[in-house]
N, C-alpha and C positions, 0 to 999 in steps of 0.2 A: 729447250733452251740451255746452253752451257752456262755454268756458273762463272761469274766475273771474279778473277783472282787479283788480289792486290799485288801488283808488281813494282810499284813505285811510291810507297808510302813516304810521307814527308814528316820531318820533325815538327813539333808544334810551332816554334818560332818561324820556321821557313814557310809553313802552310799559311800562317797569319800574314806574313809579308806578301806572299803571292796573291792572296785573296784581297787584302785591303788595298794594296798598291793598284790593283785593277780598277778600284772604285774611289780613288783618291779625290776625284772631282765630283763625286756623286752627292752633292749637297741638295737638300730640299729647297724649294722655292720660298720666297718671302710671302708673308701674309700680314695683314694688319688686324690686330685684336684689341679689345678693350683692355686698358691698363689694369683694371681690377681683376682680370683673369690671367695676368702675365707672369705671375710667380712660377719659376721653374722653366721658363722659356728663355731662348737665347736671342739677343738683339741682332738683327740683320744689317742695321745701319747705325751710325753714331747718333746719339740723342743729345741735343743741346737744350738748355732751359729756355722756355718761352716767357716765363715770368720770374721775377725775383721773389725770394722768400727770406724774411717777411717782406711784404710789399710796402710796409710803412714802419716807422719807429714805433715800438710797442713796449709796454711795461713787462719786465721780467718778474716782478713781484707785486703783491698787493701793498699799497701804501699811499704816499703823497708824492705827486709829480711837482717838481720844483726846478728853478734855475740853480744850478750847482753853485755859481758864484755868490748867490744870496745866502748860502749856508756856511760860508767860510767864517771861522772864528768861533763857531759853536763848540762848547766843551762842558765838562762837568762844573767847572768854576764859573763859566759864563754861558749859561743856557740861552738859546735863541728862540724867540717866540715868532712863529710864522702866522701871518694873517690869512686864514683860510677863507673867511667871508669876503675879503676884497680880492681874492684870486692869486695871492702870493704863492699859495700852495693849493693843489686840487687832489681830492681823493681819486684813486685809480685802481682798477683790478688787473690782475695778470692777463696779458694778451691784448688789452685795450690800447687803442692808438694814443700816443703821447699828445697832450694838448700843445697848441702852438706856443712857442717861446719857452717851453720846458725841455730840459735835457738830462734830467736825472730823476730817480725815484728813491725816496726814503722808505725803508721797510716799515710797515705799520706798527710792528712791535718795538720800533725804536722811536716812536712818537707818543708823547703824552697829550692826548686830545682833550680839550675842555669839554665839560658836560654839555654845553650848548653847541659843540662842534664848530665854533667860529675860529678857534685858534688851536695851534699845536706847538708843543715845546720839544725841541731837539737838543741833544747834548753832544752831537758829533756832526761834522760836515760830511757831505758827499762830493765826489768828484764828477766832472762831466761824463755823461753816458753810463754812470753807475746804475746797475739794475735795469738797464734798458737794452732791448734787442733792436739793433739798428737795422734799417731797411737793407736787404741784401746780405745780411750777416751770414745766412746759411747758404742761400743760392742767389747767384747774380744772373739776370737774364743774359742769354747768349753763351754762357759758359758750358763746357762739355760736361754732361752728367755721366754718360756711359759710352764706352767705345763699342764698336761692332764686336760680335762674338762674346758679349757679356751675359753670363747666366744671372738672370734676374731673381733676387731673393725677395721675401715678403717686405722687408724694409725698403727695397728699391721701388716697390709699387707706390709707397707713400711719397717718395721723392719725385716720381713721375707725375703724380696727381698734383702735388704741391707746386711743381714748376710749370703747371698749366697744360699737361698732356692728358687727354682722355683716352687716346689710343697709341699703340706703339707697333713698329714693324719688327717682326720676329721671323725666324725660320719655321716653316710649317712642320708640324709633327710628321715623322715618316710613317707611311702606311705599310704594314706588313700583312701578307696573306699566309695563313698556316693551313696546309692541306694534310689532314690525317689519312693515311692509307693503310689498308690491311683487311683482308677478307674475314679475319678472325675478330675484328673489332665491332663492338656494339655501342650505341649511344644510350646512356643510362636514362635519358628522358623518354626513350621508346620502350625500354624493358625494365621490369622491376628487379629481375635477377637474371644474369646471363646463363644460357644453357651451357652444357659441357663443351669445352673446346673454344668457347668464346671469351673475349676479354673486354672489360669496360674501357673505353677510350678516355684517357685522362691527360695524356701528354699535351694535347693542344691547349687545354685550359691553363696548364702550368706555364707553357711557353708564352701564351698570350699575356698572362699576368706579369711575367718577367719583362716582356716588351713594353707593356704599359707602365710598369714601374720606372723604366728608364725614359719615359716620355713619348713612346710611339703609340700609334693606333693599330690595334690588331683586329683582323677579321678571320674567323675560323670557318672553313668550308665544311660541308657535310662529309662524312666518312666515305672514302672512295675504295671500291674493291680492288684487289690486286689484278687489275686488267690493264694491259699496256695502253690500249686505245683510250680508255677512260682517263687514266692518269695524264696521258699526253694532252688530251683536250682541256682538262681542268687547268693544267699548267700553262698552256697557251693562253687561255682566257685570263688567267691571273696576271701574266706578264704584260698583257696588252690592256690591262685595266689601269687604274690610277695607283696601283701598288708600287712601292719603292723597292720592295724585297719580297721574295717568295721562299717559304720553307716547306719542304715536303717531309713530313715526319714518318719515319720507318721507310723501308725500301732502300736504305743506303748501304746495306751489307752486301755480301757476296752470294746470297742465296739465289736459287734458280728463279724465284718469283719476284725478285727485286729489280724493277724496271727502270728506276730513276736514272742510273748512270747511262743507260742506253738511250733514254729519251733526251737527256742533256747533251749527249754526243751528237744526236741527230738534229736537235733544235738550236743548239748553241755551242758551248765549249765547256769541257770539264777541266777545271784548273788544278784540282787536287782530288784524288780518290784514295782515302786512307791516310790517317794521321797516327804517328807513333805515340798515342796517349791511351791510357786505360783508366776508366771506361771512355769510350768515344772514338775508338779506332776507325769505325766504318764511315766516318763523316765524308760527305762529298761537297766540294765547293765548286760552283760553276757560274756561268753567265748565259742568259738567254735574252735576246732583244735589248742588250745593253744593261740589263738589270741583274743584280746578284740573286742567285738561286742556291739554296743550301739543302742538301739531302741529309736530314737529321736522323741519327740512329733511333731505333724504336724502344729499346730498354730505357726506363725512366731516368736512371742515373746518367747513362750515356747521353741521353737527349739533353739533359740540363747542362752537363759539362760542355758538350759541343756548343750549345746555345750561348753559354757564358763566354766561351773562348773566342768565338767567331762572330756571332750575330749581334750580341749586346754592344761590343765596341764599335761596330760599323753603324748601328742605329744611333749611337751617341754622336759619332762623327757627322752623320748626315744632318743633324740639327745643331751642330756647333758645340756639343758638349764634350767634355773629357770623359773617357771611360772610367768607371768607379775604381778606385785603388783600395784594395782591402787592407785593413789594419793587420799588422803582423806582431807576433810575440814569440819570445823564446820559451820553449817548454821541454820538459823531461818526458821521454817516451816510457809508458807504463809496460809495454810488451814488445816483443820482437815483431817486426813486420818484414817478412821476406818479399822481394819484388823481382820481377823479371827484367834482366838487363836489356837495354835497347828500347824500352818502353817507359815513357814518363807516366807515372801513376799518381792519380788523385785519390787520396784516402780520407773519408769522412772521419772526424774525431769528436770525442767528448773531452773537453778540458775543464779543469777546476783547480783552484789554488789551494795548496796545502802548505801552510807556513809561508815561506817566501818563494816557493817553487810552484810553477804552473805545471800540472801533470796532465799529459795528453794520453787518452785511452782510445785505441783504434776500434771503430765499429766494424761489423762484419763487412766483407767486400762483396761485390756483385753488382753488375750493371742493372739488375732488376730489383735491387733491395730498396724499395721506396722508403722504408722506415729510417734508413740511414740519413735520408734527406731531411726528415722532420725532426730527428733526434739530435743531429750533429750541431755543435756550436763552433766548430773549427774544421779546417781542412789542411792536410799535409800533402805537399807535392814532393814526390820522390823522383829525383832526376833519372833520366834514361841511362846515365852512366853508372847508377847505383844498383846493387843487388839487394837492397833493403836497408833497414835501420834496426839497431839492436836495442833491447830494453836498457833504460838508463841513459841513453845517448841524448845529447842536447840537439833539439831540432827547431826549425823555424816553422811556425804554423800561421795560417791566415785565419783571422777571426771572422766567423759568420754572424756573431752577435756582438752587441756592445761590450766593451771590456769590463764594465762594472757588473754586467749580468754573468759573464764568464767567471768573474771572481766570486760571485755569490753561489755558483753551482756546487752542489754536493755530489761527490762521487760515491756511488754505492756499488760495490763489487762483490760477487758471490752467488749464492743460491737465489733462484727465481721464486718470487711469491707475489700473488695478486694484491696482497696488502700494500706492497710498495707503490702500486698505482694510486691507491687511495691516499697514502702518505704524500705522494707527489702532488696530488690535487690540493690537499690541505696546505702544503708548503707554498704552492704557487698562489694561493689565496692569502698568504701572509703579507704583512707590510713590514719590511720590504719582501718581495717575492723571492723564494729560494727554489731554483730548479733542482730536481733530483734526477740525476743521470744514473740509471741502473745498467750494469753490464753483467750478463749472466754467464759465469764461468764455473759454476758449481761452488759448493761450500769450501772445498780445499783451495780452490783458486782464490776465493775471497780472503782466506786466512793468509795465503802467500802475499796477496796485495797489501794486507795490513803489515805483514813482516817487512815488506820492501818500501813502506811509506808511500804507497801508490793509491791509497783510497782513504776516504774519511770514515766510512763504515763498511762492514761486511755482514751479509746475511748468511747464517749457517744453521744447519740442522744435522750435524754429524753424530751418529749414534755410536757409542762405544759398546761393542758386543759383550765385553767382559763385565763392565759395571752397569750397563743399561742407562748410563747418563749421556746427556747430549753436550757436545762441544768442548767440555772442560779438558778432557785428556788430550784433545788435538791442540788446544791452545797451549797447554803445558809442553807439548812436544815441539810445536813449530814456532811458538812465540815466546821462547824462553827469555829472550833479551828485550822484549817489548812489554811495557806495562799497559794493560788493556782492561776495560770494564765490559761486562756482559749484561745485556738487558734483554729480557724476554719480550718478544713482540707478540707472538700468538702461540697457541696450541692448535694443531690442525689435523684433519683426518687424511691419511694416505690410503689409497686403495687401488684396485684394478678398475680402469675405465673400459667400458665395453659399449658397443652400439646399442641403441634403444631396443628394449625387449630382450637383450642378451641372447641373440640368435645362436651363439656358439655354446650356450649353457655353461658358462665359466663360473666356478664356485669358489675357488681358492687358488693359492700359488701352485698347488699340486697339478692343476690343469695346464700350467705353462709348459709342461713336458709333452703334451699331446702333439702328435705328428701333424694333426690338421689345424693347429693354431700357429699364427705368426705374431710374435711379440715385438714391441718397440721399446727400447731401453733409453735410459738417461746416460749422459757422458760419465766417464770415469772421474772420480773425485767429487761427484755430486752427492749430497746427502741422500737423495732418493736411491741412487745406485748402491750406496752403502747399506741402506735399509733393505733393499731387495736381496743383496748378497747375504745379509744377516738372516733373513727369513728363509732363504734357500738352504743355508747351512743348518739352521735350526730344524728344518724338516728333512734333512738328509737328501736334498735335491741337487743334481749335477747341472750347473749352468750351461755346460757344453751341449746338453741335450735340448736346450731351448732354441727353437727356430727364431732368429731375429735378436738373440741376446747381444750380438755385436753391432746391431743397428742402433744409432744413437741420435737423440735430439737434445737440445739445450734448455728447453723450458717446458713447464707443465702444459702450456697451451699448445706447443708444437706436438707433444705426445698426444694430446686430446684430438688435435686436427688429424694426425696420422690415423687414429682409430676411426674418426668420423668419415674420413675419405676412403677407408677400406685398405689403406696401405698396410695396416696391421689390424689384428683382431682385438688386441688388448695392450695396455701399457700401464705402468704404475705412475700415479700422480695424485694430486689433491682433489678433494671433492668439489671445491669451488671451480676448478677448471672443467671438470665433468659437467657440472650444472651449466656453466657458461655456454657450452656447445650442445646441451641437451642429451648427454650420454648417461647411461646407467653406471652404477658405482657399487663395487663390492669392497667393503671396508677391510683393511689389513692391519692398520696400526694408527694410534694417535701419537704425534711427535711434537717436540718443542722446537720452535723456530726463534732464534735469538739474533740480536744485533751485537756485533763485536766492534767496540769503539776504542781507539787509543786514548789513554788517559790524558795525554797532553792536548787533546782536542776537545775535552769536555767543557772548557771555558769558551770555545768558539761559538759565536752567536748562532751559526747554522745548526750546530749540534744541540744547543740549548733549545732551539725551536723544535727540533725533532722530538726531543724528550718531552717537551711541553705538549705537543700535539698528540702523541700516542697515549698520553694519560687523560685525554679529554673523553667525555661521554660520547660526543659526536663521532669521533674516530672509531671508538669501539662499537658503536651501533652500526655504522656502515660496514665494518668488517664482519660482524655477526650476521648481517643481512645477506652476505654472499653464501652462507651455508658452509658447514664443515669446519668452522673456526670456533675456538673458545678464547675469550679475552680475560679469563679469570686471573691471569698473572701478568697481563700486558703492562709494560712500564716498570716491572719489578727488577731490581738489581739481583743478579744471580751471584750468591756468595760462594766463593771458592778460594783456595789457597794456592797461589802461584808456586811453581816448582822451585825447590831450594829454600822455601821459607817455612 
């Protein structure tokens, strides 16, 4: 089969218009449901009150029910005695019906009642209907309560019941069928761990949750192999069922095994094949049997963006809702983001407030980078006309979390360490919770972020080969004009990670020059890279002779995974990472890992909470339990003299 080439990709706005206009009359039918379950639904017809509320005159206060005109003249100088025993005034509680002939209530705290309860003295009059809820004051029978297409809120449910309605007519929830396809996919319910070449199918669960969050009902079909006849049959069954929309996940690209577009052309109509967005370019928009059918990309980030841009708004429209409008905010970009001209790019971001500025840090790009979806609290849309954004530029970001949560977010930029995950857990358990957003760019990158006021804290473990000291000389060099404090987080073991049993018999850094070994390195500027280069120079070893010296990863866990998977035979990293993946470990050095914090942020409640947590016994115990760590100086301020002082 020939590959399908995108010859007529559409811009996002044009693709949306083509797709949505085709189904502008595709509303779901009406249904009648109990009012008690109506919150979040949209009225299909106008609702008028059947009963008045209140249905009778009632007391708005606890006190005495009276005729107002019989209280006139009461004052401090001429107190008035009301005869309770003879019915001139009657005790009444809030909400109770007003007695016949009474038109006002005197608050009980304004009455001096005799010990026998037969009389009451008042020192001020009341006017007619004072402290009384008159019949129909809130709702009058036959008045319009809600128009058609009204989104019912929880308070509206009370109004419906109070006005005499036990049921209400609303638009039915749209039904969406999600068909996962792919011969490489496996269902986690059927396997404990996928074999090589297989992938756990997770997109359908994400898409179903998104559909249900906007009020739809989602049904997920079993995984379908990449076979034309199978996909065709399942799609036909779906469009001829009660489904209002069908989504085929994966099979939307130009690969030779992607049958979706061919099937849509045969059974119905392809409206759009390919959209100039990234991720999400392979999206297919079509119609079969008068129903919308979407070919959704297979990579997780692509799948979600495509679903957000095309499916969610249509599902909302079907049930009379407005598509959700994201909150936006102005932010300063922490790093350059190059972008391809002609493609509208969606970049996940981490945003946090430093002083008055909201700082936005881009997460790694990639249609398959699931962690960017879970970590991001904002998104930046780069127009198709742009070739990217530069560091320090003012950009508009869409917030994926409440604004107050974004404002509490702590930006941590620099070297990667597993202790930061423990710190994050403690911070999220605080009251209020403080999310810790770590970006792993190496120790030098963290120091540069502090210099540029783009982070709250930076993790660093840069060794000075001349003095043997950590971090201080680099701070003097790069942060000459910034006042910072240095706090020790941990001492940790660095060493060579090898596969279990050490099959290559690696003993020291000298073995890295062996021709039968493949090494995996950390990126330039990282403390681990600096430590390796120091050890190589100390032992007179030439890095150019190391196979894989130029192959780089950005975290200790990524290096450990490269070793475990066989991509490399060894890599330098921390003992905790080796233990996490069951690798063997050859110690090379103990190093100090510090937190660099600008002094002007030390009074920030977020920083105060960090310093409080790292000094607790609970934090230190959890760190030590990972292995390879010492907390003997955790929380200690490192004393040093800034340059020029």
